[in-house]
N, C-alpha and C positions, 0 to 999 in steps of 0.2 A: 457655432457648432451645430451640426444637424441633430434632430431629436433622438435618433437612435444612439448616436455617440454620447449625448448627455445622459441618456438612460443608462448605458453601460458604465459610464464614469461614475454615476451615482451608485450603481450596484457594486462597484469595485470595493467599496469600503465595508468591512464586516459590521461595524456599528450600524450603518444604514440598513444593511440586510437584516440585522436583528430587529431593528425598528419595524421594518416591513413585515417580518415574521409575526411580530406582536400585533400589528394592525390587521393582519390577515384573519385574526380572531375576532375583530370588530373594532369599531371606532373607540378612541379613548383620548384622554387629555394629555397635554405635554408633560404634566407632573407625573402621571402614571407611566408614560413612556420613559421618563428619566430615571425612575426608581432602580432598575437593575444595573444601571451604568455608574461607574465611578468617575463622573464628570459633572461639570457645572451645568446649570440650566442654559446659559448662553451657548455653551458648546453643543448641547442637544439642539438648541434652536438653529444653530448653523447647519447641523445635519438635516434638520427638517426643511430648511430653506433649499438645500441642494436637492432633496427629494421632491420638493414642490416645484422647483424650476424644471426638473426633469419630467414633471407630469406624473410622478408615481404616487403622490399623495395630494389630498386637498385638505384645507383647513377651513373650518367654519367659525361662527361666533354665535353663541347662545348665551346672552347675558355675560356673566363672568367666565363661562366655560368656553374654551376654544378647542373643540374636538378635531382630531386628525383622523382621516380615513384613507383607505386605498383608493386610488383613481385608476381604474382598469385600462384606460385607453393606451397608455404607454406599454403596459404589459402585453396588450394585443399586438403591438408593433414588434416587440421582442419575440413573441411566440410565432408570429408570421415569419420573421427573419430566420428563426431557428428551425422552422418547419422544413426548409430546404435541406438542412443537415439531417433532420430526422429521416426524411425520405432516403437520403444517401446511405445512412447507417442501416435502415431497414432493408434496402436492396442489397447492401453488402452482407448483412447477416443471412439473408435469404440465399444468396449465392453460396455462402459458406456452408449453410445447412445442406444444400444440394450436393456440394462437393463431399461433405462428410458421409452423406447417404450413399453416394457412389463408392467411396472408399470402403465403407462397411460391406456393401454388396460384393465388391471385388474380394475383400478379405474372406467373406463367407464362402464365396465360390472357390477360392484357393484352399480353404480349410475343409471344404466339403468332402473331397475324396479321402483325406486322412481320417476325418471323423467317421465316415462310413466304414473304413477299414477297422477302426478301433471298436466300433459297435459290433462288427462281424466277429472279430477276435474275441471280444467279451462273451458273445453268445456261444461261440465254439467252446470257450473255457467252461461256461456253465453247463454245456452238454457233455463235457469231458473229451472233446475232440480238439486238442491243441496240437500244433505242429512245432514242437520245440526240440 
């Protein structure tokens, strides 16, 4: 499996995304990562192995403490891949903004003669010169 596919496969699971969200706050131990989940430590370890194989986290060893931390390289690949779609959506929204501005201008141009007549009639009523 290519690296991008394994990254997306790892991100597909909500538990793994929650683990990554916690690790985004800073490195922590497996025990701390397991606390919010209603699952065994071996189950959490399996999720961590998937994240590690995908290159999303790294694990260290400091005496008895095994800290987990985010590994940014895989996120850069995902961000780069998604960048193409960001450009697509930005261009699409820019075109839509332009179209909406054109439509507003056309609507204002159509409404303008009527608006001017309403203003003229209102002024005539204020002066007491109405044609009714």
